[in-house]
N, C-alpha and C positions, 0 to 999 in steps of 0.2 A: 488466763492471766496475760499471756503474750499479746493478745489483741487489745488489752486495756492499758498496757504500758510498753510502748515501743522502745523506751529508754534512749530517745534521741540525744539527750544531753550526755549520755555515755559515749556516743559515737562522734559527736561534734564538739569542738571547743566552745563554740557559742552559736547561738541561733538568732537570726534577725527576721522580724516580720515586717514587710514593707506595707505601710498604710498611709494614705493621705489624710485619713480622718479616723483616729482610734476610738472616737465616741460614736461613730456611725454603726448602723445595724450590721453592715457587711463585716466589720471588724469583730463585733460581738458574736456573730455566727462563727467566725474563724476561731475565736477563743473557745467556743463550745467544742468545735471540731478538735482543736489541739488538746483540750482537757480529756476528751474521749480516748486519746492515745497516750495520756500521761504526760503531756508536754505543758509544763507550767512556768519554766524558766526560759525567758527569751527577751530580746531587746527590740523595741519598736524603732524601725528605720523609716524616715519620712519618704513619702512618695514624691514624685516630681510631676508637676502639671506641665505637660508637653506644650500646651497653648502659650505658656509663658516663656518658652525657649526661643532663641533666635530662629527666625524662619530658615536661615541658611543651614541650621542643624537638622531640623525635622524634615526639611525638604529632601535631605539625603536619604531618608528612610526608604528601604526597599518597598517597591510596589508589589504587594502580595496579590493584588487584583488591579487590573487597569482602571477600574472604576473607584479605587480608593479615594476617599475625600481627604481634605487637609486635616480634618478632625481625627480621622483614623491614623494618619501618619503622625500627628502630634501625640496621640495616645501611645502609639508604639514607641516613639522616641522618648516620651516621658517614662515609660516602663523601663526601657533600656538604661536610661540615665539613673533611675532609682537603684537599679541593680549595680550599676557602675559605682555610684556613690557609696553603697553599702560595702562593696568589695574594697574600694579605695580606703574607706575608713578603717576597715579591719587590717588592711595591709600597713597603713600608717601606724596603727596601734602595735602591730607585730614588730615593725622596724624600730619603733621607740623602745619597746621592751628589750629587743636585741642590743640596742645601743646602751641602754642602762646596764644590761648584764656585762657588756664589755668594760664599761666604766668601773663597775664593781670588781670585776676580776683583776683589773690592773691597779686597783688601789692597794695601798700598803696593808690595810687591815679591812678586808671585805667583811661586811656584816652578813652572817649566815641567814638571818631572818629576811633581810632585804633581798639577798640572792635567791632564796626560796620563793619569795613573793614575785620577783621578776621572772623566774622560771615558770611559775604558774601562769603569768600573763602571756609568756611565749607559747605555752601549750594552749591556752585559751584562744589566742588569735591565730594559731597555726591551722585551724580548720573551721569552716563556716558553712552553715546551712541557711539558705535564704528561702523564706516562705512569703508568698504574697497573701494579702488578706482575703483573697477569694479562693484560697486553697481548701480543698476537701481531702479527706483521707479515706482509704478503703477501696473497695471494688464497686464500681457503678453497676447497679442491678436494674435500672430503669430510669425513666424521667424523674428527676428529683429524688431518687432513692439510691442508697448505697449500703453496703454492709462492711463491718470490720472483721467478720469471721474469717479466720485464717490469715489475715493480712499481717499481723504482728509476727507470726512464724515465717511468712514469706520475706518480710523485711529483714529478719535476722539471717535468713539464708543468703540474701543478696549481700549483706554486709560481710558475712563470713567468707563469701566467695571473692571479695575484692582483693586485688593484690595490695601488698603493704605500701607500695609507692603510688597509689591511685591519685589522680589529679582532680577529676571531676566526676560527679554522679548526677545525672539529669533525670528527674522523675516527671512523668506526665500521666494524666488520667486518660484511660481509654474506656469507652463504653462497651458493654457486652454486644 
């Protein structure tokens, strides 16, 4: 059961999936991957086409390889900007909810229902999981193969071991 439902929505206030084309097969495969771990509630965050960015922006991208092409630099900067936009959107939503809460608290007759709703928004936007639409879950077992066996349990162990005031958790896939 732990491998079929990682309960990611219990750990994160909201989840965003970055996709340039939610109707593409890449996103459809991602949806199947997310369903396998019980993730059905998420927001689609638009990807950014790095080729449409100002050259002065993508030309600043780190050269991971001296032979990197402009296309590779544009792609990396587009990915970086998509993450930035997703984080910025959540930060703005959180700040707006905090502002609304302050306004409610200083009003002469704060509405309990409105206050509860805004506190729910603050909780929602206080933590964020960003997933790219090429994400896979589980342990890589070979070329184009993976297993979820034991991964839900491992996920819970990681989360339970995090300090209360953790800032960032970065996950990456590693091949056997």
